DSSP file (Angstrom, degrees, kcal/mol; ACC not computed):
  #  RESIDUE AA STRUCTURE BP1 BP2  ACC     N-H-->O    O-->H-N    N-H-->O    O-->H-N    TCO  KAPPA ALPHA  PHI   PSI    X-CA   Y-CA   Z-CA
    1    1 A M              0   0    0      0, 0.0     2,-0.4     0, 0.0    63,-0.1   0.000 360.0 360.0 360.0 141.2   12.7   34.9  -30.7
    2    2 A Y        -     0   0    0     61,-0.3     3,-0.2     1,-0.1    65,-0.1  -0.701 360.0-161.2 -86.3 128.9   15.6   37.3  -31.4
    3    3 A K  S    S+     0   0    0     -2,-0.4     2,-0.5     1,-0.2     3,-0.2   0.521  76.4  73.0 -91.0  -5.8   18.3   35.7  -33.5
    4    4 A Q     >  +     0   0    0      1,-0.2     4,-1.7     2,-0.1     3,-0.2  -0.461  51.2 150.0-107.1  59.2   21.1   38.1  -32.6
    5    5 A E  H  > S+     0   0    0     -2,-0.5     4,-2.3     1,-0.2    -1,-0.2   0.878  70.8  53.3 -60.9 -40.5   21.9   37.0  -29.0
    6    6 A L  H  > S+     0   0    0     -3,-0.2     4,-2.3     1,-0.2    -1,-0.2   0.869 106.3  52.1 -66.2 -36.3   25.6   38.0  -29.2
    7    7 A S  H  > S+     0   0    0     -3,-0.2     4,-2.5     2,-0.2    -1,-0.2   0.880 109.5  50.0 -68.7 -35.2   24.8   41.5  -30.3
    8    8 A I  H  X S+     0   0    0     -4,-1.7     4,-2.4     2,-0.2    -2,-0.2   0.925 111.5  48.3 -65.8 -43.2   22.4   42.0  -27.4
    9    9 A A  H  X S+     0   0    0     -4,-2.3     4,-2.3     2,-0.2    -2,-0.2   0.887 111.9  50.7 -63.4 -38.2   25.1   40.7  -25.0
   10   10 A L  H  X S+     0   0    0     -4,-2.3     4,-2.6     2,-0.2    -2,-0.2   0.945 112.5  44.7 -63.9 -48.9   27.6   43.0  -26.6
   11   11 A F  H  X S+     0   0    0     -4,-2.5     4,-2.5     2,-0.2     5,-0.2   0.860 112.3  53.2 -66.3 -34.9   25.4   46.1  -26.3
   12   12 A Y  H  X S+     0   0    0     -4,-2.4     4,-2.2     2,-0.2    -1,-0.2   0.943 112.6  43.4 -62.6 -48.1   24.4   45.2  -22.7
   13   13 A S  H  X S+     0   0    0     -4,-2.3     4,-2.1     2,-0.2    -2,-0.2   0.880 113.5  52.0 -66.4 -38.0   28.1   44.9  -21.7
   14   14 A L  H  X S+     0   0    0     -4,-2.6     4,-2.4     2,-0.2    -2,-0.2   0.921 110.7  47.1 -64.6 -44.6   29.0   48.1  -23.6
   15   15 A C  H  X S+     0   0    0     -4,-2.5     4,-2.1     1,-0.2     5,-0.2   0.895 111.1  52.0 -64.0 -39.6   26.2   50.1  -21.9
   16   16 A A  H  X S+     0   0    0     -4,-2.2     4,-2.5    -5,-0.2    -1,-0.2   0.899 111.1  47.4 -63.4 -39.9   27.2   48.7  -18.5
   17   17 A A  H  X S+     0   0    0     -4,-2.1     4,-2.1     2,-0.2    -2,-0.2   0.898 110.5  51.5 -68.5 -40.3   30.8   49.8  -19.1
   18   18 A V  H  < S+     0   0    0     -4,-2.4    -1,-0.2     1,-0.2    -2,-0.2   0.876 116.1  41.5 -64.4 -37.4   29.8   53.3  -20.2
   19   19 A I  H  X S+     0   0    0     -4,-2.1     4,-1.2    -5,-0.2    -2,-0.2   0.888 115.2  50.1 -75.6 -40.2   27.7   53.7  -17.1
   20   20 A A  H  X S+     0   0    0     -4,-2.5     4,-2.7    -5,-0.2     5,-0.2   0.820  99.3  65.6 -71.9 -31.7   30.2   52.1  -14.7
   21   21 A A  H  X S+     0   0    0     -4,-2.1     4,-2.1     1,-0.2    -1,-0.2   0.951 106.8  37.4 -61.7 -53.7   33.3   54.2  -15.9
   22   22 A P  H  > S+     0   0    0      0, 0.0     4,-2.3     0, 0.0    -1,-0.2   0.883 117.2  52.6 -67.4 -34.3   32.1   57.6  -14.7
   23   23 A V  H  X S+     0   0    0     -4,-1.2     4,-2.1     2,-0.2    -2,-0.2   0.917 110.0  48.7 -65.0 -41.4   30.5   56.2  -11.5
   24   24 A S  H  X S+     0   0    0     -4,-2.7     4,-2.1     2,-0.2    -1,-0.2   0.896 111.2  50.1 -63.7 -40.7   33.8   54.5  -10.7
   25   25 A Y  H  < S+     0   0    0     -4,-2.1    -2,-0.2    -5,-0.2    -1,-0.2   0.889 110.8  49.0 -66.4 -38.3   35.7   57.7  -11.3
   26   26 A M  H  < S+     0   0    0     -4,-2.3     3,-0.4     1,-0.2    -1,-0.2   0.867 111.4  50.2 -68.0 -35.1   33.3   59.6   -9.0
   27   27 A A  H  < S+     0   0    0     -4,-2.1     2,-0.3     1,-0.3    -2,-0.2   0.876 130.8  14.4 -70.8 -37.3   33.6   57.0   -6.3
   28   28 A E     <  +     0   0    0     -4,-2.1    -1,-0.3    -5,-0.2    -2,-0.1  -0.792  64.4 168.0-141.9  94.6   37.4   57.0   -6.4
   29   29 A S        +     0   0    0     -3,-0.4     2,-0.8    -2,-0.3    -1,-0.1   0.591  49.8 102.8 -86.8 -10.4   39.0   60.0   -8.2
   30   30 A D    >   -     0   0    0      1,-0.2     3,-1.4     2,-0.1     4,-0.4  -0.640  60.6-157.9 -74.4 111.7   42.5   59.3   -7.0
   31   31 A M  G >  S+     0   0    0     -2,-0.8     3,-1.1     1,-0.3     4,-0.3   0.719  84.7  69.1 -68.3 -21.2   44.2   57.7  -10.0
   32   32 A S  G >  S+     0   0    0      1,-0.2     3,-1.0     2,-0.2    -1,-0.3   0.782  91.5  62.1 -68.3 -23.8   46.9   56.0   -7.9
   33   33 A C  G <  S+     0   0    0     -3,-1.4    -1,-0.2     1,-0.2    -2,-0.2   0.715  96.0  60.3 -70.9 -19.6   44.2   53.8   -6.4
   34   34 A W  G <  S+     0   0    0     -3,-1.1     2,-0.3    -4,-0.4    -1,-0.2   0.551  79.0 107.7 -85.9  -7.3   43.5   52.4   -9.9
   35   35 A R    <   -     0   0    0     -3,-1.0     2,-0.3    -4,-0.3    -3,-0.0  -0.560  60.1-150.5 -73.9 131.0   47.1   51.1  -10.3
   36   36 A L        -     0   0    0     -2,-0.3    -2,-0.1     2,-0.0    -1,-0.0  -0.802   7.8-128.7-105.8 143.6   47.2   47.3  -10.0
   37   37 A T     >  -     0   0    0     -2,-0.3     4,-2.5     1,-0.1     5,-0.2  -0.515  33.2-105.8 -82.3 159.1   50.1   45.1   -8.7
   38   38 A P  H  > S+     0   0    0      0, 0.0     4,-1.7     0, 0.0     5,-0.1   0.886 119.3  44.3 -56.5 -43.9   51.3   42.3  -11.0
   39   39 A T  H  > S+     0   0    0      1,-0.2     4,-2.0     2,-0.2     5,-0.2   0.885 114.4  50.0 -70.4 -35.3   49.7   39.5   -8.9
   40   40 A L  H  > S+     0   0    0      1,-0.2     4,-2.6     2,-0.2    -1,-0.2   0.848 106.5  57.0 -69.0 -33.0   46.5   41.4   -8.5
   41   41 A V  H  X S+     0   0    0     -4,-2.5     4,-2.6     2,-0.2     5,-0.2   0.938 107.8  46.5 -62.1 -46.9   46.4   42.0  -12.2
   42   42 A I  H  X S+     0   0    0     -4,-1.7     4,-2.4     1,-0.2     5,-0.2   0.931 115.3  45.6 -63.4 -46.2   46.5   38.2  -13.0
   43   43 A L  H  X S+     0   0    0     -4,-2.0     4,-2.7     1,-0.2     5,-0.2   0.898 113.8  49.7 -64.2 -40.1   43.9   37.4  -10.4
   44   44 A T  H  X S+     0   0    0     -4,-2.6     4,-2.8     2,-0.2     5,-0.3   0.918 111.7  47.4 -65.3 -44.1   41.6   40.3  -11.6
   45   45 A V  H  X S+     0   0    0     -4,-2.6     4,-2.7    -5,-0.2     5,-0.2   0.924 114.9  46.1 -64.9 -44.1   41.9   39.3  -15.2
   46   46 A L  H  X S+     0   0    0     -4,-2.4     4,-2.6    -5,-0.2     5,-0.3   0.942 115.8  45.4 -63.8 -47.4   41.1   35.7  -14.5
   47   47 A Y  H  X S+     0   0    0     -4,-2.7     4,-2.4    -5,-0.2     5,-0.3   0.943 116.7  45.2 -60.8 -48.7   38.2   36.4  -12.2
   48   48 A S  H  X S+     0   0    0     -4,-2.8     4,-2.1    -5,-0.2     5,-0.2   0.915 114.9  47.6 -63.7 -43.5   36.7   39.0  -14.5
   49   49 A G  H  X S+     0   0    0     -4,-2.7     4,-2.1    -5,-0.3    -1,-0.2   0.924 114.3  45.0 -65.3 -44.9   37.2   36.8  -17.6
   50   50 A V  H  X S+     0   0    0     -4,-2.6     4,-2.3    -5,-0.2    -2,-0.2   0.955 118.8  40.3 -65.8 -50.7   35.7   33.7  -16.0
   51   51 A F  H  X S+     0   0    0     -4,-2.4     4,-2.4    -5,-0.3    -1,-0.2   0.819 114.2  53.2 -73.1 -28.9   32.7   35.3  -14.4
   52   52 A S  H  X S+     0   0    0     -4,-2.1     4,-2.7    -5,-0.3    -1,-0.2   0.905 110.8  47.7 -67.7 -40.8   32.0   37.6  -17.4
   53   53 A A  H  X S+     0   0    0     -4,-2.1     4,-2.4    -5,-0.2    -2,-0.2   0.917 113.8  46.9 -65.3 -43.0   32.0   34.6  -19.7
   54   54 A I  H  X S+     0   0    0     -4,-2.3     4,-2.3     2,-0.2    -2,-0.2   0.932 113.8  48.3 -63.8 -45.0   29.7   32.7  -17.4
   55   55 A S  H  X S+     0   0    0     -4,-2.4     4,-2.2     1,-0.2    -2,-0.2   0.922 113.3  46.4 -62.4 -45.6   27.4   35.7  -17.0
   56   56 A S  H  X S+     0   0    0     -4,-2.7     4,-2.7     1,-0.2     5,-0.2   0.898 111.6  52.1 -64.3 -39.9   27.2   36.3  -20.7
   57   57 A S  H  X S+     0   0    0     -4,-2.4     4,-2.5    -5,-0.2    -2,-0.2   0.905 110.1  48.2 -63.5 -41.0   26.6   32.6  -21.4
   58   58 A V  H  X S+     0   0    0     -4,-2.3     4,-2.7     2,-0.2    -1,-0.2   0.905 112.6  48.8 -66.4 -40.5   23.7   32.5  -19.0
   59   59 A R  H  X S+     0   0    0     -4,-2.2     4,-2.6     2,-0.2    -2,-0.2   0.928 113.1  46.7 -64.1 -44.3   22.2   35.7  -20.5
   60   60 A I  H  X S+     0   0    0     -4,-2.7     4,-2.4     2,-0.2    -2,-0.2   0.907 113.3  49.0 -65.8 -40.6   22.5   34.4  -24.0
   61   61 A W  H  X S+     0   0    0     -4,-2.5     4,-2.7    -5,-0.2    -2,-0.2   0.934 113.1  47.2 -62.9 -45.5   21.0   31.0  -23.0
   62   62 A G  H  X>S+     0   0    0     -4,-2.7     4,-2.9     1,-0.2     5,-1.1   0.883 111.4  51.5 -63.4 -38.1   18.2   32.8  -21.2
   63   63 A L  H  X5S+     0   0    0     -4,-2.6     4,-0.7     3,-0.2   -61,-0.3   0.914 114.3  42.8 -64.3 -43.0   17.6   35.0  -24.3
   64   64 A R  H  <5S+     0   0    0     -4,-2.4    -2,-0.2    -5,-0.2    -1,-0.2   0.885 120.0  43.1 -69.6 -38.0   17.4   32.1  -26.6
   65   65 A F  H  <5S+     0   0    0     -4,-2.7    -2,-0.2    -5,-0.2    -3,-0.2   0.924 136.3   3.2 -77.1 -46.2   15.3   30.0  -24.2
   66   66 A K  H  <5S-     0   0    0     -4,-2.9    -3,-0.2     1,-0.2     3,-0.2   0.610 101.2-110.7-121.2 -16.8   12.7   32.5  -23.0
   67   67 A G     X< -     0   0    0     -5,-1.1     4,-1.1    -4,-0.7     3,-0.4  -0.379  43.8 -59.3 106.4 172.4   13.3   35.8  -24.7
   68   68 A P  H  > S+     0   0    0      0, 0.0     4,-2.3     0, 0.0     5,-0.2   0.762 121.0  65.2 -69.2 -26.8   14.5   39.3  -23.8
   69   69 A V  H  > S+     0   0    0      1,-0.2     4,-2.0    -3,-0.2     5,-0.1   0.922 103.9  46.4 -62.9 -43.1   11.8   40.0  -21.1
   70   70 A Y  H  > S+     0   0    0     -3,-0.4     4,-0.8     1,-0.2    -1,-0.2   0.856 112.4  50.5 -68.8 -34.9   13.1   37.3  -18.8
   71   71 A V  H  < S+     0   0    0     -4,-1.1     3,-0.5     1,-0.2     4,-0.4   0.927 114.0  43.6 -68.6 -44.3   16.7   38.3  -19.3
   72   72 A V  H >< S+     0   0    0     -4,-2.3     3,-1.1     1,-0.2    -2,-0.2   0.848 105.8  61.8 -70.6 -35.0   16.0   42.0  -18.5
   73   73 A I  H 3X S+     0   0    0     -4,-2.0     4,-0.7     1,-0.3    -1,-0.2   0.754  96.8  59.8 -67.4 -23.7   13.7   41.3  -15.5
   74   74 A F  H 3X S+     0   0    0     -4,-0.8     4,-1.6    -3,-0.5    -1,-0.3   0.720  87.4  76.6 -76.7 -20.0   16.5   39.5  -13.6
   75   75 A Q  H <> S+     0   0    0     -3,-1.1     4,-0.8    -4,-0.4     3,-0.5   0.939  97.2  41.5 -61.3 -51.1   18.8   42.5  -13.5
   76   76 A P  H >> S+     0   0    0      0, 0.0     4,-1.1     0, 0.0     3,-0.7   0.874 112.5  56.7 -63.8 -33.0   16.9   44.5  -10.8
   77   77 A L  H 3X S+     0   0    0     -4,-0.7     4,-2.2     1,-0.2    -2,-0.2   0.813  96.7  63.7 -66.8 -28.3   16.5   41.3   -8.8
   78   78 A S  H 3X S+     0   0    0     -4,-1.6     4,-2.4    -3,-0.5    -1,-0.2   0.809  96.9  57.6 -66.2 -28.2   20.2   40.8   -8.8
   79   79 A V  H <X S+     0   0    0     -4,-0.8     4,-2.1    -3,-0.7    -1,-0.2   0.924 108.2  45.7 -65.5 -44.0   20.7   44.0   -6.8
   80   80 A A  H  X S+     0   0    0     -4,-1.1     4,-2.2     2,-0.2    -2,-0.2   0.896 113.1  50.1 -65.4 -40.0   18.4   42.6   -4.0
   81   81 A I  H  X S+     0   0    0     -4,-2.2     4,-2.7     1,-0.2    -2,-0.2   0.904 110.0  50.8 -64.4 -41.2   20.3   39.2   -4.2
   82   82 A A  H  X S+     0   0    0     -4,-2.4     4,-2.3     2,-0.2    -2,-0.2   0.894 110.0  49.7 -64.3 -39.9   23.6   41.0   -3.9
   83   83 A A  H  X S+     0   0    0     -4,-2.1     4,-1.6     2,-0.2    -1,-0.2   0.919 113.4  46.2 -64.5 -43.1   22.4   43.0   -0.8
   84   84 A F  H  X S+     0   0    0     -4,-2.2     4,-2.1     1,-0.2    -2,-0.2   0.923 113.3  48.6 -64.8 -44.6   21.2   39.9    0.8
   85   85 A M  H  X>S+     0   0    0     -4,-2.7     4,-3.1     1,-0.2     5,-0.5   0.872 109.2  52.5 -65.9 -37.0   24.4   37.9    0.1
   86   86 A S  H  X5S+     0   0    0     -4,-2.3     6,-1.8     1,-0.2     4,-1.2   0.852 110.2  49.5 -68.7 -31.5   26.6   40.8    1.4
   87   87 A A  H  <5S+     0   0    0     -4,-1.6     4,-0.4     4,-0.2    -2,-0.2   0.895 117.5  40.4 -70.1 -39.1   24.6   40.7    4.6
   88   88 A V  H  <5S+     0   0    0     -4,-2.1    -2,-0.2    -5,-0.1    -3,-0.2   0.950 129.4  24.8 -74.7 -49.9   25.0   37.0    5.0
   89   89 A F  H  <5S+     0   0    0     -4,-3.1    -3,-0.2    -5,-0.2    -2,-0.1   0.807 131.8  33.4 -91.3 -31.0   28.6   36.5    3.9
   90   90 A L  S  <<S-     0   0    0     -4,-1.2    -3,-0.2    -5,-0.5    -1,-0.1   0.537  98.9-122.6-104.0  -8.3   30.3   39.8    4.5
   91   91 A G        +     0   0    0     -5,-0.4    -4,-0.2    -4,-0.4    -3,-0.1   0.694  51.8 162.0  76.4  17.9   28.3   40.9    7.6
   92   92 A D        -     0   0    0     -6,-1.8     2,-0.2     1,-0.1    -1,-0.2  -0.326  47.0 -97.6 -67.5 154.2   27.1   44.1    6.1
   93   93 A A        -     0   0    0      1,-0.0     2,-0.7    -2,-0.0    -1,-0.1  -0.539  28.7-146.4 -74.1 137.1   24.1   45.8    7.7
   94   94 A L        -     0   0    0     -2,-0.2     2,-0.1    -7,-0.1    -1,-0.0  -0.921  20.7-155.5-105.6 109.4   20.8   45.1    6.1
   95   95 A H     >  -     0   0    0     -2,-0.7     4,-1.9     1,-0.1     3,-0.2  -0.391  26.3-112.7 -86.8 161.2   18.7   48.3    6.4
   96   96 A L  H  > S+     0   0    0      1,-0.2     4,-2.8     2,-0.2     5,-0.2   0.877 117.3  55.9 -60.0 -39.5   14.9   48.5    6.4
   97   97 A G  H  > S+     0   0    0      1,-0.2     4,-2.6     2,-0.2    -1,-0.2   0.876 106.1  51.0 -61.7 -37.6   15.0   50.4    3.0
   98   98 A S  H  > S+     0   0    0     -3,-0.2     4,-2.3     2,-0.2    -1,-0.2   0.899 111.7  47.1 -66.3 -40.0   17.0   47.6    1.5
   99   99 A V  H  X S+     0   0    0     -4,-1.9     4,-2.2     2,-0.2    -2,-0.2   0.929 114.0  46.6 -67.8 -44.9   14.5   45.0    2.7
  100  100 A I  H  X S+     0   0    0     -4,-2.8     4,-2.5     1,-0.2    -2,-0.2   0.918 113.5  49.8 -63.4 -42.7   11.5   47.0    1.5
  101  101 A G  H  X S+     0   0    0     -4,-2.6     4,-2.7    -5,-0.2    -1,-0.2   0.899 110.3  50.1 -61.5 -41.3   13.2   47.6   -1.9
  102  102 A A  H  X S+     0   0    0     -4,-2.3     4,-2.4     2,-0.2    -1,-0.2   0.887 110.6  49.7 -65.1 -38.6   13.9   43.9   -2.3
  103  103 A I  H  X S+     0   0    0     -4,-2.2     4,-2.5     2,-0.2    -2,-0.2   0.925 112.4  47.0 -65.8 -43.7   10.3   43.1   -1.5
  104  104 A I  H  X S+     0   0    0     -4,-2.5     4,-2.4     2,-0.2    -2,-0.2   0.923 113.4  48.5 -64.2 -43.7    9.0   45.6   -4.1
  105  105 A L  H  X S+     0   0    0     -4,-2.7     4,-2.5     1,-0.2    -1,-0.2   0.908 112.1  49.3 -62.2 -41.3   11.5   44.4   -6.7
  106  106 A S  H  X S+     0   0    0     -4,-2.4     4,-2.7     2,-0.2     5,-0.2   0.904 109.9  50.6 -65.5 -41.1   10.5   40.8   -6.0
  107  107 A M  H  X S+     0   0    0     -4,-2.5     4,-2.1     2,-0.2    -1,-0.2   0.916 112.4  47.1 -63.0 -42.1    6.8   41.6   -6.3
  108  108 A G  H  X S+     0   0    0     -4,-2.4     4,-2.2     2,-0.2    -2,-0.2   0.902 111.1  52.4 -64.3 -40.7    7.4   43.3   -9.6
  109  109 A F  H  X S+     0   0    0     -4,-2.5     4,-2.3     1,-0.2    -2,-0.2   0.947 112.6  43.3 -58.9 -50.5    9.5   40.4  -10.8
  110  110 A Y  H  X S+     0   0    0     -4,-2.7     4,-2.6     1,-0.2    -1,-0.2   0.819 110.4  56.7 -69.7 -29.4    6.8   37.9  -10.0
  111  111 A A  H  X S+     0   0    0     -4,-2.1     4,-2.5    -5,-0.2    -1,-0.2   0.918 110.0  45.0 -65.1 -42.5    4.1   40.1  -11.5
  112  112 A V  H  X S+     0   0    0     -4,-2.2     4,-2.7     2,-0.2     5,-0.2   0.929 114.3  48.3 -66.7 -44.1    5.9   40.2  -14.8
  113  113 A I  H  X S+     0   0    0     -4,-2.3     4,-2.3     2,-0.2    -2,-0.2   0.914 112.9  48.8 -62.0 -42.6    6.5   36.5  -14.7
  114  114 A W  H  X S+     0   0    0     -4,-2.6     4,-2.4     2,-0.2    -2,-0.2   0.925 112.4  48.3 -62.5 -44.8    2.9   35.8  -13.9
  115  115 A G  H  X S+     0   0    0     -4,-2.5     4,-2.5     1,-0.2    26,-0.2   0.906 112.0  48.5 -62.8 -42.5    1.7   38.1  -16.7
  116  116 A K  H  X S+     0   0    0     -4,-2.7     4,-2.4     2,-0.2    -1,-0.2   0.892 111.5  50.0 -65.6 -38.6    4.0   36.5  -19.2
  117  117 A A  H  X S+     0   0    0     -4,-2.3     4,-2.0     2,-0.2    -2,-0.2   0.914 112.6  46.9 -65.7 -41.3    2.9   33.0  -18.2
  118  118 A K  H  X S+     0   0    0     -4,-2.4     4,-2.2     2,-0.2    -2,-0.2   0.897 111.7  51.1 -66.9 -39.0   -0.7   34.1  -18.5
  119  119 A E  H  X S+     0   0    0     -4,-2.5     4,-2.4     1,-0.2    -2,-0.2   0.902 110.0  49.6 -62.7 -41.5    0.0   35.7  -21.9
  120  120 A E  H  X S+     0   0    0     -4,-2.4     4,-2.8     2,-0.2    -1,-0.2   0.870 108.8  52.7 -66.7 -35.9    1.7   32.4  -23.1
  121  121 A R  H  X S+     0   0    0     -4,-2.0     4,-2.5     2,-0.2    -2,-0.2   0.921 110.8  46.7 -64.3 -43.0   -1.3   30.4  -21.9
  122  122 A I  H  X S+     0   0    0     -4,-2.2     4,-1.5     2,-0.2    -2,-0.2   0.916 113.2  50.2 -62.2 -42.6   -3.7   32.7  -23.9
  123  123 A Y  H  X>S+     0   0    0     -4,-2.4     5,-0.9     1,-0.2     4,-0.7   0.909 112.7  45.4 -62.5 -43.9   -1.3   32.4  -26.9
  124  124 A E  H ><5S+     0   0    0     -4,-2.8     3,-0.6     1,-0.2    -1,-0.2   0.870 109.0  56.3 -69.4 -36.3   -1.2   28.6  -26.6
  125  125 A D  H 3<5S+     0   0    0     -4,-2.5    -1,-0.2     1,-0.2    -2,-0.2   0.821 103.1  55.5 -64.5 -30.2   -5.0   28.3  -26.2
  126  126 A S  H 3<5S-     0   0    0     -4,-1.5    -1,-0.2    -5,-0.2    -2,-0.2   0.748  99.6-139.1 -75.2 -21.8   -5.5   30.2  -29.4
  127  127 A G  T <<5 +     0   0    0     -4,-0.7     2,-0.1    -3,-0.6    -3,-0.1   0.721  50.3 146.5  72.8  20.7   -3.4   27.7  -31.3
  128  128 A S      < -     0   0    0     -5,-0.9    -1,-0.2     1,-0.1     3,-0.1  -0.482  50.6-144.6 -89.3 160.4   -1.7   30.4  -33.3
  129  129 A S  S    S+     0   0    0      1,-0.2     2,-0.3    -2,-0.1    -1,-0.1   0.511  84.4  25.7-101.7  -6.5    1.8   30.4  -34.6
  130  130 A S  S >  S-     0   0    0     -7,-0.1     3,-1.9     1,-0.1    -1,-0.2  -0.987  79.2-114.9-150.3 156.8    2.4   34.1  -34.1
  131  131 A L  G >  S+     0   0    0     -2,-0.3     3,-1.3     1,-0.3    -1,-0.1   0.782 112.2  65.2 -63.7 -26.6    1.0   36.9  -32.0
  132  132 A G  G 3  S+     0   0    0      1,-0.3    -1,-0.3    -3,-0.0     0, 0.0   0.650  96.4  58.9 -69.1 -13.7   -0.5   38.6  -35.0
  133  133 A Q  G <  S+     0   0    0     -3,-1.9    -1,-0.3     2,-0.0    -2,-0.2   0.159  73.2 130.3-103.7  18.1   -2.8   35.6  -35.5
  134  134 A L    <   -     0   0    0     -3,-1.3   -11,-0.1     1,-0.1    -3,-0.0  -0.421  68.6 -98.8 -66.7 147.1   -4.6   35.8  -32.2
  135  135 A P    >   -     0   0    0      0, 0.0     3,-1.5     0, 0.0    -1,-0.1  -0.239  35.7-106.7 -60.9 158.6   -8.3   35.7  -32.5
  136  136 A N  T 3  S+     0   0    0      1,-0.3    10,-0.2    -3,-0.1    -2,-0.1   0.787 117.8  53.4 -61.1 -30.3  -10.1   39.0  -32.2
  137  137 A N  T 3  S+     0   0    0      1,-0.1     2,-0.5     2,-0.0    -1,-0.3   0.531 103.8  63.5 -86.1  -4.2  -11.4   38.4  -28.7
  138  138 A K    <   +     0   0    0     -3,-1.5    -1,-0.1   -15,-0.0    -4,-0.0  -0.977  58.3 168.5-124.9 124.6   -8.0   37.5  -27.3
  139  139 A V        -     0   0    0     -2,-0.5   -17,-0.0     4,-0.1    -3,-0.0  -0.935  43.4 -92.2-126.9 153.1   -5.1   40.0  -27.1
  140  140 A P    >   -     0   0    0      0, 0.0     3,-1.4     0, 0.0   -24,-0.1  -0.288  34.7-120.8 -60.7 151.2   -1.8   39.7  -25.2
  141  141 A L  T 3  S+     0   0    0      1,-0.3   -25,-0.1   -26,-0.2   -26,-0.0   0.820 110.9  52.4 -64.3 -32.7   -1.8   41.2  -21.7
  142  142 A L  T 3  S+     0   0    0    -27,-0.1     2,-0.4     2,-0.1    -1,-0.3   0.280 103.5  67.8 -89.4  11.7    1.0   43.6  -22.5
  143  143 A Q  S <  S-     0   0    0     -3,-1.4     3,-0.1     3,-0.0    -4,-0.1  -0.996  80.4-126.3-133.4 135.0   -0.7   45.0  -25.5
  144  144 A G        -     0   0    0     -2,-0.4    -2,-0.1     1,-0.2     2,-0.0  -0.202  42.9 -78.2 -73.7 169.9   -3.9   47.1  -25.6
  145  145 A P        -     0   0    0      0, 0.0    -1,-0.2     0, 0.0     3,-0.1  -0.337  51.2-104.3 -67.5 150.7   -6.9   46.2  -27.7
  146  146 A K    >   -     0   0    0    -10,-0.2     3,-1.7     1,-0.1     2,-0.1  -0.473  44.4 -94.7 -72.9 146.0   -6.8   47.0  -31.4
  147  147 A P  T 3  S+     0   0    0      0, 0.0    -1,-0.1     0, 0.0    -3,-0.0  -0.372 110.6  20.2 -61.6 136.3   -8.9   50.0  -32.5
  148  148 A G  T 3         0   0    0     -3,-0.1    -2,-0.1    -2,-0.1     0, 0.0   0.489 360.0 360.0  85.7   3.4  -12.3   49.0  -33.8
  149  149 A V    <         0   0    0     -3,-1.7    -3,-0.1   -13,-0.0    -1,-0.0   0.415 360.0 360.0-103.4 360.0  -12.3   45.6  -32.0
């Protein structure tokens, strides 16, 4: 388990901001559109602060509880969930490509979860306290066999 959950959450948010800034500028290059009115500023800050805190707390809890693989695997799935929710609540069109992409993402998500569960079962069956102490005939699914074994 990684003991620096807050630093991972910080780097995740920093990378997201670095990626989002140029994309946002390319989407709307007119700088007057970025000007906020006083009431909109207060609502935006409150909304952003509350949901950012909740999101970071859930990521840190998930990181502490299950590890980094589970936290990272939910990110692509959130895109499919957002597309579905926008179709249901906002009435946006749901295209065939979005449905196929969501199915592929979901299959990948469940494949990783299945592999991790199977790896944990192998790990628990060995009775070891660390992955380096697995018996020679059992290796984690996400790691190849050791040379000479």
